[in-house]
C-alpha positions in Angstrom: 17.5 -2.6 -23.3 14.5 -4.1 -25.2 11.0 -3.6 -24.0 9.8 -6.1 -21.4 7.4 -8.6 -23.0 3.8 -8.3 -21.8 2.3 -11.6 -20.6 -1.2 -10.4 -21.6 -3.1 -7.3 -22.5 -5.6 -7.4 -19.6 -6.2 -3.9 -18.1 -6.6 -5.4 -14.6 -3.1 -4.4 -13.4 -3.6 -0.9 -14.9 -6.9 -0.4 -13.2 -5.5 -1.8 -9.9 -2.6 0.7 -10.0 -4.9 3.6 -10.8 -7.5 2.9 -8.1 -4.8 1.9 -5.6 -2.8 5.0 -6.2 -5.8 7.3 -6.0 -7.0 5.7 -2.7 -3.4 5.9 -1.4 -3.4 9.6 -2.2 -6.7 10.1 -0.5 -5.4 8.4 2.7 -2.2 10.4 2.5 -4.0 13.7 2.0 -6.4 13.0 4.8 -3.6 12.0 7.2 -1.7 15.2 6.2 -4.8 17.3 6.9 -5.2 15.6 10.3 -1.5 16.2 11.1 -2.0 19.9 10.3 -5.1 20.0 12.4 -3.2 18.6 15.4 -0.4 21.2 14.9 -3.0 24.0 15.0 -4.9 22.5 18.0 -3.5 19.5 19.9 -7.0 18.7 21.1 -8.6 18.8 17.7 -11.2 16.1 17.0 -10.0 14.0 14.1 -12.5 12.3 11.7 -10.3 9.1 11.9 -10.6 8.8 15.7 -13.4 6.3 16.3 -12.3 5.0 19.7 -9.2 4.4 21.8 -8.0 1.5 19.5 -9.4 2.6 16.1 -7.8 6.0 15.6 -4.9 7.8 13.9 -4.2 10.6 16.4 -1.7 8.4 18.4 -0.1 7.3 15.2 0.5 10.8 14.0 2.0 11.8 17.3 4.3 8.8 17.5 8.0 8.6 16.4 6.9 5.9 13.9 4.6 8.5 12.3 7.7 10.6 11.2 10.3 7.9 10.9 12.2 9.8 8.2 12.1 13.1 9.9 8.9 14.3 8.3 5.3 13.0 8.5 4.9 9.7 6.8 1.8 10.9 4.8 4.1 13.3 2.9 5.9 10.3 1.5 2.6 9.0 0.3 1.7 12.3 -1.4 5.1 12.1 -3.2 4.9 8.4 -4.2 1.3 7.4 -4.8 1.0 9.5 -8.1 3.6 7.0 -9.6 1.2 4.0 -9.8 -1.6 6.2 -11.1 0.7 7.4 -13.9 1.9 3.9 -14.7 -1.7 2.6 -14.7 -2.8 5.3 -17.1 0.1 4.7 -19.4 -0.7 1.0 -19.4 -4.3 1.7 -20.4 -2.8 3.8 -23.2 -0.9 0.7 -24.3 2.5 2.1 -23.3 5.4 -0.3 -23.2 8.2 0.0 -20.6 11.7 -1.4 -20.6 12.7 -4.1 -18.2 14.7 -1.7 -16.0 11.6 0.4 -15.5 9.6 -2.5 -14.3 12.3 -3.6 -11.9 12.6 0.0 -10.6 8.9 0.3 -10.2 8.8 -3.1 -8.5 11.6 -2.0 -6.1 9.6 1.0 -5.1 6.6 -1.1 -4.4 8.8 -3.6 -2.4 9.9 -0.8 -0.2 6.3 0.3 0.2 5.0 -3.2 1.2 7.9 -3.6 3.7 7.2 -0.2 5.2 3.5 -1.0 5.3 4.0 -4.3 7.3 6.5 -2.6 9.6 4.1 0.3 10.3 1.2 -2.0 10.7 2.9 -4.1 13.4 4.4 -1.1 15.1 0.9 0.4 15.2 -0.8 -2.8 16.5 1.8 -4.0 19.0 3.6 -0.8 20.1 1.2 2.1 19.6 -1.8 -0.3 20.2 -4.1 1.2 17.6 -5.4 0.5 14.1 -5.3 3.7 12.1 -8.2 3.8 9.6 -6.4 5.9 7.0 -3.3 3.8 7.4 -5.4 0.6 7.0 -6.6 2.0 3.6 -2.9 2.3 2.6 -2.3 -1.3 3.7 -5.3 -2.4 1.6 -4.0 -0.8 -1.6 -0.2 -1.4 -1.3 -0.5 -5.2 -0.8 -2.3 -6.0 -4.1 -0.3 -3.4 -6.1 2.9 -5.0 -5.0 1.6 -8.5 -5.6 0.1 -7.7 -9.0 3.3 -6.0 -10.2 5.6 -8.7 -8.9 3.6 -11.5 -10.5 3.4 -9.5 -13.7 7.2 -9.1 -13.8 7.7 -12.8 -13.1 5.2 -13.8 -15.8 6.8 -11.4 -18.3 10.0 -13.4 -17.9 12.0 -10.6 -16.2 13.5 -13.1 -13.7 14.1 -15.9 -16.2 12.1 -18.6 -17.8 11.7 -20.8 -14.8 10.2 -18.0 -12.7 8.1 -17.0 -15.7 6.2 -20.2 -15.4 5.7 -19.5 -11.7 4.5 -16.0 -12.5 2.0 -17.3 -15.1 0.7 -19.8 -12.6 0.3 -17.1 -9.9 -1.6 -14.6 -12.0 -5.0 -15.8 -10.9 -3.8 -16.1 -7.3 -3.1 -12.4 -6.9 -6.4 -11.8 -5.0 -5.8 -14.7 -2.6 -2.2 -13.7 -2.0 -3.4 -10.2 -1.2 -6.1 -11.6 1.1 -3.4 -13.6 3.0 -1.6 -10.3 3.6 -4.8 -8.7 4.9 -5.4 -11.6 7.2 -1.9 -11.3 8.7 -2.4 -7.6 9.4 -6.0 -7.4 10.4 -6.0 -10.7 12.1 -3.2 -9.5 14.3 -5.1 -6.3 15.0 -8.2 -8.3 16.0 -6.3 -10.7 18.2 -4.3 -8.0 19.9 -6.7 -5.1 20.0 -10.2 -6.7 19.6 -11.2 -4.1 17.1 -14.6 -5.7 16.4 -15.3 -5.9 20.1 -14.7 -2.1 20.5 -17.1 -1.4 17.7 -20.0 -3.7 18.6 
């Protein structure tokens, strides 16, 4: 299959993937260390526990925190190196085939669906906003948006959607902001996070 055409040579997506992947790894590593701390001492004081509503302890101990039979942060440790590697390759001007971009986009689509599910389970069922989880939300949303728009603009879904993709390139930050507003707005309305801090 021929290489996917690149809509532009801007390093913006590459930098987004590198920074997002590294921050996702940081969050996953920190949550894993907190999980280990709780295994060693169920009463351990976690750095992410700010108050009753802004904390990760309840999330780690919930069934949603191990939905695949192992702690969710392990999934992050396994997958967040991928966007870092893709971002570095893009900075080195690597070209990937269309199938690769679709596979990468599919992985990010799973990630963003999982993120929104976890966010709303956390806010409405567990009734917390996990700080490290929030960092994952912050990076996954623009990585998915940027990659999806890039693939549309590159013509991977046909010429009609290519025009849509090119029109959306400059809207990636605002689309990501809309995702943040949905999650963090729900957290504020349901948990009054700001009220618990001030």
